[in-house]
N, CA, C, O and CB atoms as a CASP TS submission, in Angstrom:
PFRMAT TS
TARGET T0000
AUTHOR 0000-0000-0000
METHOD Language model
MODEL 1
PARENT N/A
ATOM      1  N   MET     1      89.163 106.878  92.419  1.00  0.00           N
ATOM      2  CA  MET     1      89.639 105.389  92.410  1.00  0.00           C
ATOM      3  C   MET     1      91.198 105.078  92.290  1.00  0.00           C
ATOM      4  O   MET     1      92.011 105.681  91.588  1.00  0.00           O
ATOM      5  CB  MET     1      88.964 104.687  91.202  1.00  0.00           C
ATOM      6  N   SER     2      91.431 103.980  93.152  1.00  0.00           N
ATOM      7  CA  SER     2      92.238 103.606  93.026  1.00  0.00           C
ATOM      8  C   SER     2      92.874 102.742  92.018  1.00  0.00           C
ATOM      9  O   SER     2      92.236 101.815  91.520  1.00  0.00           O
ATOM     10  CB  SER     2      92.197 103.435  93.767  1.00  0.00           C
ATOM     11  N   THR     3      94.200 103.008  91.658  1.00  0.00           N
ATOM     12  CA  THR     3      94.646 102.096  90.402  1.00  0.00           C
ATOM     13  C   THR     3      95.865 101.178  90.805  1.00  0.00           C
ATOM     14  O   THR     3      96.189 101.243  91.991  1.00  0.00           O
ATOM     15  CB  THR     3      95.126 103.071  89.061  1.00  0.00           C
ATOM     16  N   MET     4      96.502 100.431  90.085  1.00  0.00           N
ATOM     17  CA  MET     4      97.696  99.806  90.121  1.00  0.00           C
ATOM     18  C   MET     4      97.859  99.707  88.804  1.00  0.00           C
ATOM     19  O   MET     4      96.998  99.673  87.925  1.00  0.00           O
ATOM     20  CB  MET     4      97.804  98.585  90.864  1.00  0.00           C
ATOM     21  N   SER     5      99.503  99.645  88.690  1.00  0.00           N
ATOM     22  CA  SER     5     100.640  99.182  87.576  1.00  0.00           C
ATOM     23  C   SER     5     100.679  97.981  87.459  1.00  0.00           C
ATOM     24  O   SER     5     100.618  97.180  88.391  1.00  0.00           O
ATOM     25  CB  SER     5     102.013  99.516  87.792  1.00  0.00           C
ATOM     26  N   ILE     6     100.790  97.716  86.258  1.00  0.00           N
ATOM     27  CA  ILE     6     101.261  95.863  85.818  1.00  0.00           C
ATOM     28  C   ILE     6     102.616  95.948  86.728  1.00  0.00           C
ATOM     29  O   ILE     6     102.858  94.864  87.258  1.00  0.00           O
ATOM     30  CB  ILE     6     101.757  95.362  83.589  1.00  0.00           C
ATOM     31  N   VAL     7     103.488  96.904  87.012  1.00  0.00           N
ATOM     32  CA  VAL     7     104.700  96.920  87.961  1.00  0.00           C
ATOM     33  C   VAL     7     104.278  96.474  89.111  1.00  0.00           C
ATOM     34  O   VAL     7     104.668  95.435  89.643  1.00  0.00           O
ATOM     35  CB  VAL     7     105.358  98.217  88.189  1.00  0.00           C
ATOM     36  N   GLY     8     103.353  97.340  89.605  1.00  0.00           N
ATOM     37  CA  GLY     8     102.692  97.127  90.828  1.00  0.00           C
ATOM     38  C   GLY     8     102.326  95.432  91.367  1.00  0.00           C
ATOM     39  O   GLY     8     102.796  94.872  92.358  1.00  0.00           O
ATOM     40  N   LEU     9     101.578  95.004  90.602  1.00  0.00           N
ATOM     41  CA  LEU     9     100.782  93.698  90.181  1.00  0.00           C
ATOM     42  C   LEU     9     102.012  92.887  90.689  1.00  0.00           C
ATOM     43  O   LEU     9     102.095  92.225  91.723  1.00  0.00           O
ATOM     44  CB  LEU     9     100.250  93.460  88.356  1.00  0.00           C
ATOM     45  N   GLU    10     103.213  93.151  89.446  1.00  0.00           N
ATOM     46  CA  GLU    10     104.418  91.934  89.575  1.00  0.00           C
ATOM     47  C   GLU    10     105.269  92.047  90.960  1.00  0.00           C
ATOM     48  O   GLU    10     105.917  91.155  91.507  1.00  0.00           O
ATOM     49  CB  GLU    10     105.633  92.090  88.217  1.00  0.00           C
ATOM     50  N   GLN    11     105.109  93.206  91.313  1.00  0.00           N
ATOM     51  CA  GLN    11     105.979  93.079  93.316  1.00  0.00           C
ATOM     52  C   GLN    11     104.631  92.081  93.785  1.00  0.00           C
ATOM     53  O   GLN    11     104.855  90.956  94.233  1.00  0.00           O
ATOM     54  CB  GLN    11     106.072  95.357  94.804  1.00  0.00           C
ATOM     55  N   ALA    12     103.616  92.455  93.680  1.00  0.00           N
ATOM     56  CA  ALA    12     102.491  91.818  94.677  1.00  0.00           C
ATOM     57  C   ALA    12     102.793  90.497  94.389  1.00  0.00           C
ATOM     58  O   ALA    12     103.132  89.844  95.376  1.00  0.00           O
ATOM     59  CB  ALA    12     100.815  92.184  94.421  1.00  0.00           C
ATOM     60  N   ILE    13     102.757  89.585  92.746  1.00  0.00           N
ATOM     61  CA  ILE    13     103.015  88.241  92.719  1.00  0.00           C
ATOM     62  C   ILE    13     104.007  87.811  93.558  1.00  0.00           C
ATOM     63  O   ILE    13     103.973  87.105  94.566  1.00  0.00           O
ATOM     64  CB  ILE    13     103.289  87.851  91.536  1.00  0.00           C
ATOM     65  N   ASN    14     105.405  88.666  92.640  1.00  0.00           N
ATOM     66  CA  ASN    14     106.693  88.081  93.364  1.00  0.00           C
ATOM     67  C   ASN    14     106.887  87.805  95.188  1.00  0.00           C
ATOM     68  O   ASN    14     107.566  86.958  95.766  1.00  0.00           O
ATOM     69  CB  ASN    14     107.826  89.187  92.930  1.00  0.00           C
ATOM     70  N   GLN    15     106.166  88.682  95.640  1.00  0.00           N
ATOM     71  CA  GLN    15     105.825  88.641  97.626  1.00  0.00           C
ATOM     72  C   GLN    15     105.040  87.653  97.524  1.00  0.00           C
ATOM     73  O   GLN    15     105.590  86.594  97.824  1.00  0.00           O
ATOM     74  CB  GLN    15     104.911  90.080  98.631  1.00  0.00           C
ATOM     75  N   CYS    16     104.297  87.593  97.315  1.00  0.00           N
ATOM     76  CA  CYS    16     103.304  86.276  97.311  1.00  0.00           C
ATOM     77  C   CYS    16     103.996  84.740  96.945  1.00  0.00           C
ATOM     78  O   CYS    16     103.755  83.747  97.633  1.00  0.00           O
ATOM     79  CB  CYS    16     102.090  86.571  96.087  1.00  0.00           C
ATOM     80  N   LYS    17     104.847  84.722  95.810  1.00  0.00           N
ATOM     81  CA  LYS    17     105.973  83.844  95.508  1.00  0.00           C
ATOM     82  C   LYS    17     106.739  83.898  96.818  1.00  0.00           C
ATOM     83  O   LYS    17     106.285  83.292  97.789  1.00  0.00           O
ATOM     84  CB  LYS    17     106.858  84.309  94.201  1.00  0.00           C
ATOM     85  N   ARG    18     107.584  84.409  96.887  1.00  0.00           N
ATOM     86  CA  ARG    18     108.835  84.541  97.829  1.00  0.00           C
ATOM     87  C   ARG    18     107.988  83.818  99.378  1.00  0.00           C
ATOM     88  O   ARG    18     108.329  82.755  99.897  1.00  0.00           O
ATOM     89  CB  ARG    18     109.487  86.600  97.989  1.00  0.00           C
ATOM     90  N   LEU    19     107.184  84.460  99.731  1.00  0.00           N
ATOM     91  CA  LEU    19     106.318  83.478 101.100  1.00  0.00           C
ATOM     92  C   LEU    19     105.717  82.154 100.740  1.00  0.00           C
ATOM     93  O   LEU    19     105.821  81.207 101.519  1.00  0.00           O
ATOM     94  CB  LEU    19     104.890  84.297 101.748  1.00  0.00           C
ATOM     95  N   HIS    20     105.075  82.044  99.562  1.00  0.00           N
ATOM     96  CA  HIS    20     104.594  81.038  99.122  1.00  0.00           C
ATOM     97  C   HIS    20     104.841  80.185  97.601  1.00  0.00           C
ATOM     98  O   HIS    20     104.205  80.101  96.551  1.00  0.00           O
ATOM     99  CB  HIS    20     103.513  81.419  99.310  1.00  0.00           C
ATOM    100  N   PRO    21     105.572  79.864  97.897  1.00  0.00           N
ATOM    101  CA  PRO    21     106.347  79.445  96.333  1.00  0.00           C
ATOM    102  C   PRO    21     105.525  78.311  95.659  1.00  0.00           C
ATOM    103  O   PRO    21     104.532  78.125  96.363  1.00  0.00           O
ATOM    104  CB  PRO    21     108.101  78.767  96.523  1.00  0.00           C
ATOM    105  N   PRO    22     105.526  77.465  94.576  1.00  0.00           N
ATOM    106  CA  PRO    22     104.503  76.839  94.209  1.00  0.00           C
ATOM    107  C   PRO    22     105.381  75.576  94.862  1.00  0.00           C
ATOM    108  O   PRO    22     106.558  75.610  95.219  1.00  0.00           O
ATOM    109  CB  PRO    22     103.955  76.964  92.575  1.00  0.00           C
ATOM    110  N   VAL    23     104.525  74.540  94.905  1.00  0.00           N
ATOM    111  CA  VAL    23     104.988  73.087  95.477  1.00  0.00           C
ATOM    112  C   VAL    23     104.772  72.418  94.255  1.00  0.00           C
ATOM    113  O   VAL    23     103.572  72.490  93.989  1.00  0.00           O
ATOM    114  CB  VAL    23     104.110  72.365  96.825  1.00  0.00           C
ATOM    115  N   ASP    24     105.424  71.775  93.358  1.00  0.00           N
ATOM    116  CA  ASP    24     105.405  70.651  92.576  1.00  0.00           C
ATOM    117  C   ASP    24     104.914  71.635  91.711  1.00  0.00           C
ATOM    118  O   ASP    24     103.885  71.129  91.263  1.00  0.00           O
ATOM    119  CB  ASP    24     104.645  69.266  92.932  1.00  0.00           C
ATOM    120  N   TYR    25     105.045  72.744  91.214  1.00  0.00           N
ATOM    121  CA  TYR    25     104.808  73.423  89.866  1.00  0.00           C
ATOM    122  C   TYR    25     103.355  73.968  89.911  1.00  0.00           C
ATOM    123  O   TYR    25     102.709  74.566  89.050  1.00  0.00           O
ATOM    124  CB  TYR    25     105.013  72.365  88.575  1.00  0.00           C
ATOM    125  N   VAL    26     102.990  73.529  91.352  1.00  0.00           N
ATOM    126  CA  VAL    26     101.028  73.898  91.271  1.00  0.00           C
ATOM    127  C   VAL    26     101.401  75.622  92.433  1.00  0.00           C
ATOM    128  O   VAL    26     101.946  75.714  93.533  1.00  0.00           O
ATOM    129  CB  VAL    26      99.380  71.865  92.650  1.00  0.00           C
ATOM    130  N   LEU    27     100.890  76.544  91.648  1.00  0.00           N
ATOM    131  CA  LEU    27     100.501  77.743  92.485  1.00  0.00           C
ATOM    132  C   LEU    27      99.736  77.416  93.287  1.00  0.00           C
ATOM    133  O   LEU    27      98.950  76.470  93.244  1.00  0.00           O
ATOM    134  CB  LEU    27      99.974  78.792  91.917  1.00  0.00           C
ATOM    135  N   THR    28     100.003  78.651  94.601  1.00  0.00           N
ATOM    136  CA  THR    28      98.696  78.684  95.400  1.00  0.00           C
ATOM    137  C   THR    28      97.503  79.278  94.763  1.00  0.00           C
ATOM    138  O   THR    28      97.532  79.751  93.627  1.00  0.00           O
ATOM    139  CB  THR    28      98.887  79.423  96.627  1.00  0.00           C
ATOM    140  N   PRO    29      96.476  79.246  95.497  1.00  0.00           N
ATOM    141  CA  PRO    29      95.051  79.416  94.947  1.00  0.00           C
ATOM    142  C   PRO    29      95.156  81.246  94.841  1.00  0.00           C
ATOM    143  O   PRO    29      94.730  81.794  93.825  1.00  0.00           O
ATOM    144  CB  PRO    29      93.609  78.644  96.221  1.00  0.00           C
ATOM    145  N   GLU    30      95.669  81.953  95.821  1.00  0.00           N
ATOM    146  CA  GLU    30      95.993  83.085  95.850  1.00  0.00           C
ATOM    147  C   GLU    30      96.872  83.922  94.748  1.00  0.00           C
ATOM    148  O   GLU    30      96.561  85.064  94.407  1.00  0.00           O
ATOM    149  CB  GLU    30      96.444  83.052  96.883  1.00  0.00           C
ATOM    150  N   LEU    31      98.091  83.165  94.195  1.00  0.00           N
ATOM    151  CA  LEU    31      99.153  83.269  93.526  1.00  0.00           C
ATOM    152  C   LEU    31      98.825  83.013  92.466  1.00  0.00           C
ATOM    153  O   LEU    31      99.465  83.456  91.512  1.00  0.00           O
ATOM    154  CB  LEU    31     100.099  82.683  93.858  1.00  0.00           C
ATOM    155  N   ARG    32      97.350  81.946  92.230  1.00  0.00           N
ATOM    156  CA  ARG    32      97.012  81.906  90.831  1.00  0.00           C
ATOM    157  C   ARG    32      96.323  82.921  90.208  1.00  0.00           C
ATOM    158  O   ARG    32      96.394  83.199  89.010  1.00  0.00           O
ATOM    159  CB  ARG    32      96.351  80.895  90.589  1.00  0.00           C
ATOM    160  N   MET    33      95.291  83.767  91.501  1.00  0.00           N
ATOM    161  CA  MET    33      94.187  84.497  91.340  1.00  0.00           C
ATOM    162  C   MET    33      95.132  85.776  90.560  1.00  0.00           C
ATOM    163  O   MET    33      94.885  86.129  89.406  1.00  0.00           O
ATOM    164  CB  MET    33      93.261  84.812  92.896  1.00  0.00           C
ATOM    165  N   LEU    34      95.961  86.234  91.187  1.00  0.00           N
ATOM    166  CA  LEU    34      96.923  87.345  90.892  1.00  0.00           C
ATOM    167  C   LEU    34      97.798  86.842  89.534  1.00  0.00           C
ATOM    168  O   LEU    34      97.667  87.557  88.540  1.00  0.00           O
ATOM    169  CB  LEU    34      97.962  87.636  92.308  1.00  0.00           C
ATOM    170  N   ALA    35      98.767  85.545  89.413  1.00  0.00           N
ATOM    171  CA  ALA    35      98.618  85.352  87.763  1.00  0.00           C
ATOM    172  C   ALA    35      97.675  85.256  86.831  1.00  0.00           C
ATOM    173  O   ALA    35      98.053  85.278  85.659  1.00  0.00           O
ATOM    174  CB  ALA    35      99.031  84.468  87.429  1.00  0.00           C
ATOM    175  N   THR    36      96.477  85.150  87.075  1.00  0.00           N
ATOM    176  CA  THR    36      95.561  85.100  86.124  1.00  0.00           C
ATOM    177  C   THR    36      95.180  86.818  85.845  1.00  0.00           C
ATOM    178  O   THR    36      94.811  87.303  84.775  1.00  0.00           O
ATOM    179  CB  THR    36      94.286  84.081  86.661  1.00  0.00           C
ATOM    180  N   LEU    37      95.332  87.321  86.757  1.00  0.00           N
ATOM    181  CA  LEU    37      95.038  88.874  86.541  1.00  0.00           C
ATOM    182  C   LEU    37      96.194  89.461  85.915  1.00  0.00           C
ATOM    183  O   LEU    37      96.002  90.449  85.206  1.00  0.00           O
ATOM    184  CB  LEU    37      94.738  89.692  87.903  1.00  0.00           C
ATOM    185  N   TRP    38      97.296  89.043  86.052  1.00  0.00           N
ATOM    186  CA  TRP    38      98.543  89.644  85.116  1.00  0.00           C
ATOM    187  C   TRP    38      98.661  88.971  83.959  1.00  0.00           C
ATOM    188  O   TRP    38      99.383  89.584  83.172  1.00  0.00           O
ATOM    189  CB  TRP    38      99.959  89.573  85.742  1.00  0.00           C
ATOM    190  N   GLY    39      98.220  87.901  83.514  1.00  0.00           N
ATOM    191  CA  GLY    39      98.011  87.589  82.344  1.00  0.00           C
ATOM    192  C   GLY    39      96.935  88.252  81.670  1.00  0.00           C
ATOM    193  O   GLY    39      97.052  88.991  80.692  1.00  0.00           O
ATOM    194  N   ASP    40      96.129  88.011  82.123  1.00  0.00           N
ATOM    195  CA  ASP    40      94.852  89.248  81.567  1.00  0.00           C
ATOM    196  C   ASP    40      95.164  90.756  80.989  1.00  0.00           C
ATOM    197  O   ASP    40      94.831  91.266  79.919  1.00  0.00           O
ATOM    198  CB  ASP    40      93.886  89.668  82.911  1.00  0.00           C
ATOM    199  N   MET    41      96.001  91.332  82.194  1.00  0.00           N
ATOM    200  CA  MET    41      96.589  92.840  81.642  1.00  0.00           C
ATOM    201  C   MET    41      97.639  92.385  80.317  1.00  0.00           C
ATOM    202  O   MET    41      97.518  92.811  79.169  1.00  0.00           O
ATOM    203  CB  MET    41      97.666  93.827  83.124  1.00  0.00           C
ATOM    204  N   ILE    42      98.522  91.569  80.719  1.00  0.00           N
ATOM    205  CA  ILE    42      99.862  90.953  79.387  1.00  0.00           C
ATOM    206  C   ILE    42      98.678  91.273  78.313  1.00  0.00           C
ATOM    207  O   ILE    42      98.488  92.388  77.827  1.00  0.00           O
ATOM    208  CB  ILE    42     100.628  88.672  79.387  1.00  0.00           C
ATOM    209  N   TYR    43      97.861  90.026  78.007  1.00  0.00           N
ATOM    210  CA  TYR    43      97.134  89.763  77.201  1.00  0.00           C
ATOM    211  C   TYR    43      96.207  90.649  76.226  1.00  0.00           C
ATOM    212  O   TYR    43      95.943  90.471  75.037  1.00  0.00           O
ATOM    213  CB  TYR    43      96.656  89.114  77.788  1.00  0.00           C
ATOM    214  N   ARG    44      95.771  91.732  77.177  1.00  0.00           N
ATOM    215  CA  ARG    44      94.779  93.069  76.964  1.00  0.00           C
ATOM    216  C   ARG    44      95.689  94.155  76.752  1.00  0.00           C
ATOM    217  O   ARG    44      95.109  95.233  76.619  1.00  0.00           O
ATOM    218  CB  ARG    44      93.755  93.476  78.293  1.00  0.00           C
ATOM    219  N   HIS    45      97.248  94.210  76.662  1.00  0.00           N
ATOM    220  CA  HIS    45      98.160  95.329  76.968  1.00  0.00           C
ATOM    221  C   HIS    45      97.619  96.533  77.695  1.00  0.00           C
ATOM    222  O   HIS    45      97.588  97.682  77.254  1.00  0.00           O
ATOM    223  CB  HIS    45      98.711  95.796  75.756  1.00  0.00           C
ATOM    224  N   ILE    46      97.223  96.140  78.795  1.00  0.00           N
ATOM    225  CA  ILE    46      96.673  97.095  80.066  1.00  0.00           C
ATOM    226  C   ILE    46      97.341  97.159  80.838  1.00  0.00           C
ATOM    227  O   ILE    46      97.608  96.106  81.418  1.00  0.00           O
ATOM    228  CB  ILE    46      95.616  96.861  80.763  1.00  0.00           C
ATOM    229  N   GLU    47      97.912  98.260  81.232  1.00  0.00           N
ATOM    230  CA  GLU    47      99.417  99.187  81.960  1.00  0.00           C
ATOM    231  C   GLU    47      99.137  99.341  83.294  1.00  0.00           C
ATOM    232  O   GLU    47      99.988  99.163  84.165  1.00  0.00           O
ATOM    233  CB  GLU    47      99.767 100.918  81.366  1.00  0.00           C
ATOM    234  N   THR    48      97.538  99.791  83.601  1.00  0.00           N
ATOM    235  CA  THR    48      96.880 100.165  84.787  1.00  0.00           C
ATOM    236  C   THR    48      95.751  99.906  84.864  1.00  0.00           C
ATOM    237  O   THR    48      94.957 100.163  83.960  1.00  0.00           O
ATOM    238  CB  THR    48      96.920 101.267  85.073  1.00  0.00           C
ATOM    239  N   ILE    49      95.301  99.106  86.418  1.00  0.00           N
ATOM    240  CA  ILE    49      93.841  98.478  86.470  1.00  0.00           C
ATOM    241  C   ILE    49      93.296  99.761  87.614  1.00  0.00           C
ATOM    242  O   ILE    49      93.876 100.440  88.461  1.00  0.00           O
ATOM    243  CB  ILE    49      93.765  96.471  87.173  1.00  0.00           C
ATOM    244  N   GLU    50      91.757  99.656  87.079  1.00  0.00           N
ATOM    245  CA  GLU    50      91.246 100.211  88.211  1.00  0.00           C
ATOM    246  C   GLU    50      90.634  98.762  89.320  1.00  0.00           C
ATOM    247  O   GLU    50      89.831  97.843  89.161  1.00  0.00           O
ATOM    248  CB  GLU    50      89.972 101.384  87.626  1.00  0.00           C
ATOM    249  N   LEU    51      91.594  99.253  90.509  1.00  0.00           N
ATOM    250  CA  LEU    51      90.967  98.449  91.487  1.00  0.00           C
ATOM    251  C   LEU    51      89.510  98.279  92.071  1.00  0.00           C
ATOM    252  O   LEU    51      88.937  97.191  92.137  1.00  0.00           O
ATOM    253  CB  LEU    51      91.575  98.702  92.349  1.00  0.00           C
ATOM    254  N   ASP    52      88.986  99.461  92.478  1.00  0.00           N
ATOM    255  CA  ASP    52      87.467  99.331  92.471  1.00  0.00           C
ATOM    256  C   ASP    52      86.719  98.452  91.257  1.00  0.00           C
ATOM    257  O   ASP    52      85.684  97.853  91.552  1.00  0.00           O
ATOM    258  CB  ASP    52      86.920 100.804  92.401  1.00  0.00           C
ATOM    259  N   ALA    53      87.126  98.392  90.195  1.00  0.00           N
ATOM    260  CA  ALA    53      86.425  97.340  89.060  1.00  0.00           C
ATOM    261  C   ALA    53      86.491  96.206  89.041  1.00  0.00           C
ATOM    262  O   ALA    53      85.776  95.543  88.290  1.00  0.00           O
ATOM    263  CB  ALA    53      86.729  97.407  87.923  1.00  0.00           C
ATOM    264  N   LEU    54      87.806  95.404  90.273  1.00  0.00           N
ATOM    265  CA  LEU    54      87.750  94.242  90.206  1.00  0.00           C
ATOM    266  C   LEU    54      86.515  93.882  91.519  1.00  0.00           C
ATOM    267  O   LEU    54      85.963  94.632  92.324  1.00  0.00           O
ATOM    268  CB  LEU    54      89.289  93.685  90.282  1.00  0.00           C
ATOM    269  N   PRO    55      86.425  92.623  91.320  1.00  0.00           N
ATOM    270  CA  PRO    55      85.695  91.657  92.339  1.00  0.00           C
ATOM    271  C   PRO    55      86.146  91.869  93.668  1.00  0.00           C
ATOM    272  O   PRO    55      87.364  92.048  93.677  1.00  0.00           O
ATOM    273  CB  PRO    55      85.911  90.160  92.036  1.00  0.00           C
ATOM    274  N   ALA    56      85.670  91.913  94.700  1.00  0.00           N
ATOM    275  CA  ALA    56      86.245  92.348  95.627  1.00  0.00           C
ATOM    276  C   ALA    56      86.876  91.494  96.410  1.00  0.00           C
ATOM    277  O   ALA    56      87.471  92.090  97.307  1.00  0.00           O
ATOM    278  CB  ALA    56      85.570  92.977  96.177  1.00  0.00           C
ATOM    279  N   GLU    57      87.000  90.314  96.449  1.00  0.00           N
ATOM    280  CA  GLU    57      87.951  89.139  96.758  1.00  0.00           C
ATOM    281  C   GLU    57      89.318  89.578  96.051  1.00  0.00           C
ATOM    282  O   GLU    57      90.337  89.990  96.606  1.00  0.00           O
ATOM    283  CB  GLU    57      87.347  87.597  96.135  1.00  0.00           C
ATOM    284  N   LEU    58      89.085  89.387  94.707  1.00  0.00           N
ATOM    285  CA  LEU    58      90.242  90.130  93.993  1.00  0.00           C
ATOM    286  C   LEU    58      91.143  91.103  94.419  1.00  0.00           C
ATOM    287  O   LEU    58      92.272  90.746  94.755  1.00  0.00           O
ATOM    288  CB  LEU    58      89.822  90.689  93.091  1.00  0.00           C
ATOM    289  N   LYS    59      90.800  92.359  94.460  1.00  0.00           N
ATOM    290  CA  LYS    59      90.738  93.444  94.770  1.00  0.00           C
ATOM    291  C   LYS    59      91.519  93.544  96.541  1.00  0.00           C
ATOM    292  O   LYS    59      92.541  94.210  96.704  1.00  0.00           O
ATOM    293  CB  LYS    59      89.179  93.801  94.487  1.00  0.00           C
ATOM    294  N   SER    60      91.028  92.989  97.407  1.00  0.00           N
ATOM    295  CA  SER    60      91.348  93.183  98.804  1.00  0.00           C
ATOM    296  C   SER    60      92.914  91.923  98.320  1.00  0.00           C
ATOM    297  O   SER    60      93.940  91.919  99.001  1.00  0.00           O
ATOM    298  CB  SER    60      89.712  92.609 100.272  1.00  0.00           C
ATOM    299  N   LEU    61      92.821  91.458  97.692  1.00  0.00           N
ATOM    300  CA  LEU    61      93.930  90.308  97.373  1.00  0.00           C
ATOM    301  C   LEU    61      95.043  91.169  96.992  1.00  0.00           C
ATOM    302  O   LEU    61      96.158  91.192  97.513  1.00  0.00           O
ATOM    303  CB  LEU    61      93.542  89.151  96.095  1.00  0.00           C
ATOM    304  N   VAL    62      94.675  91.771  96.163  1.00  0.00           N
ATOM    305  CA  VAL    62      95.948  92.856  95.109  1.00  0.00           C
ATOM    306  C   VAL    62      96.299  93.714  96.079  1.00  0.00           C
ATOM    307  O   VAL    62      97.503  93.946  96.180  1.00  0.00           O
ATOM    308  CB  VAL    62      95.342  93.944  93.569  1.00  0.00           C
ATOM    309  N   GLU    63      95.363  94.388  97.018  1.00  0.00           N
ATOM    310  CA  GLU    63      95.777  95.393  97.919  1.00  0.00           C
ATOM    311  C   GLU    63      96.629  94.556  99.100  1.00  0.00           C
ATOM    312  O   GLU    63      97.748  95.015  99.328  1.00  0.00           O
ATOM    313  CB  GLU    63      94.420  96.255  98.494  1.00  0.00           C
ATOM    314  N   ARG    64      96.317  93.657  99.694  1.00  0.00           N
ATOM    315  CA  ARG    64      97.344  92.815 100.698  1.00  0.00           C
ATOM    316  C   ARG    64      98.284  92.504 100.332  1.00  0.00           C
ATOM    317  O   ARG    64      99.175  92.557 101.179  1.00  0.00           O
ATOM    318  CB  ARG    64      97.057  91.737 101.192  1.00  0.00           C
ATOM    319  N   TRP    65      98.666  92.043  99.044  1.00  0.00           N
ATOM    320  CA  TRP    65     100.242  91.283  98.850  1.00  0.00           C
ATOM    321  C   TRP    65     100.773  92.641  98.430  1.00  0.00           C
ATOM    322  O   TRP    65     101.952  92.834  98.729  1.00  0.00           O
ATOM    323  CB  TRP    65     100.509  89.789  97.484  1.00  0.00           C
ATOM    324  N   HIS    66     100.094  93.700  97.746  1.00  0.00           N
ATOM    325  CA  HIS    66     100.802  94.783  97.288  1.00  0.00           C
ATOM    326  C   HIS    66     101.435  95.868  98.588  1.00  0.00           C
ATOM    327  O   HIS    66     102.295  96.747  98.536  1.00  0.00           O
ATOM    328  CB  HIS    66      99.750  95.518  96.277  1.00  0.00           C
ATOM    329  N   LEU    67     100.646  95.393  99.651  1.00  0.00           N
ATOM    330  CA  LEU    67     101.174  96.321 100.742  1.00  0.00           C
ATOM    331  C   LEU    67     102.069  95.262 101.750  1.00  0.00           C
ATOM    332  O   LEU    67     102.212  95.501 102.949  1.00  0.00           O
ATOM    333  CB  LEU    67      99.771  97.161 101.627  1.00  0.00           C
ATOM    334  N   GLY    68     102.518  94.325 101.229  1.00  0.00           N
ATOM    335  CA  GLY    68     103.465  93.272 102.006  1.00  0.00           C
ATOM    336  C   GLY    68     102.801  92.341 103.141  1.00  0.00           C
ATOM    337  O   GLY    68     103.391  91.414 103.696  1.00  0.00           O
ATOM    338  N   ILE    69     101.465  92.744 103.394  1.00  0.00           N
ATOM    339  CA  ILE    69     100.671  91.945 104.383  1.00  0.00           C
ATOM    340  C   ILE    69     100.322  90.349 103.816  1.00  0.00           C
ATOM    341  O   ILE    69      99.571  89.943 102.929  1.00  0.00           O
ATOM    342  CB  ILE    69      99.224  92.818 104.675  1.00  0.00           C
ATOM    343  N   ALA    70     100.965  89.867 104.482  1.00  0.00           N
ATOM    344  CA  ALA    70     100.988  88.266 104.294  1.00  0.00           C
ATOM    345  C   ALA    70      99.494  88.125 104.475  1.00  0.00           C
ATOM    346  O   ALA    70      98.893  88.691 105.388  1.00  0.00           O
ATOM    347  CB  ALA    70     101.994  87.271 105.486  1.00  0.00           C
ATOM    348  N   CYS    71      98.938  87.382 103.610  1.00  0.00           N
ATOM    349  CA  CYS    71      97.887  86.609 103.646  1.00  0.00           C
ATOM    350  C   CYS    71      97.315  85.414 104.478  1.00  0.00           C
ATOM    351  O   CYS    71      98.302  84.681 104.551  1.00  0.00           O
ATOM    352  CB  CYS    71      97.949  86.317 102.741  1.00  0.00           C
ATOM    353  N   ASP    72      96.283  84.774 105.160  1.00  0.00           N
ATOM    354  CA  ASP    72      95.926  84.396 106.315  1.00  0.00           C
ATOM    355  C   ASP    72      95.589  82.873 105.661  1.00  0.00           C
ATOM    356  O   ASP    72      95.577  81.802 106.269  1.00  0.00           O
ATOM    357  CB  ASP    72      94.736  85.369 107.082  1.00  0.00           C
ATOM    358  N   VAL    73      95.358  83.081 104.437  1.00  0.00           N
ATOM    359  CA  VAL    73      94.298  82.175 103.700  1.00  0.00           C
ATOM    360  C   VAL    73      95.758  81.389 102.773  1.00  0.00           C
ATOM    361  O   VAL    73      95.687  80.161 102.735  1.00  0.00           O
ATOM    362  CB  VAL    73      92.756  83.285 102.526  1.00  0.00           C
ATOM    363  N   CYS    74      96.742  81.888 102.216  1.00  0.00           N
ATOM    364  CA  CYS    74      97.517  81.125 101.432  1.00  0.00           C
ATOM    365  C   CYS    74      98.875  80.433 102.219  1.00  0.00           C
ATOM    366  O   CYS    74     100.062  80.605 101.939  1.00  0.00           O
ATOM    367  CB  CYS    74      97.889  82.041 100.270  1.00  0.00           C
ATOM    368  N   GLN    75      98.264  79.571 103.326  1.00  0.00           N
ATOM    369  CA  GLN    75      99.109  79.414 103.871  1.00  0.00           C
ATOM    370  C   GLN    75      99.577  77.779 103.695  1.00  0.00           C
ATOM    371  O   GLN    75     100.580  77.358 104.271  1.00  0.00           O
ATOM    372  CB  GLN    75      98.799  79.974 105.040  1.00  0.00           C
TER
END
């Protein structure tokens, strides 16, 4: 199974935020999904997640942003 650390997720969030910054303090839908996952990891004290355990849409989103591939939905 493929895993991602919270540091890797933070890098994905920062990449997304740089390319699609919040407007009037409102996060884009994809940035909100990434931030929600990050917040859950913080709350539950989880340092690494199994990507295969995530819903398919969230897994794909995490992988795209972590690899630095700009998303087409978050425009």
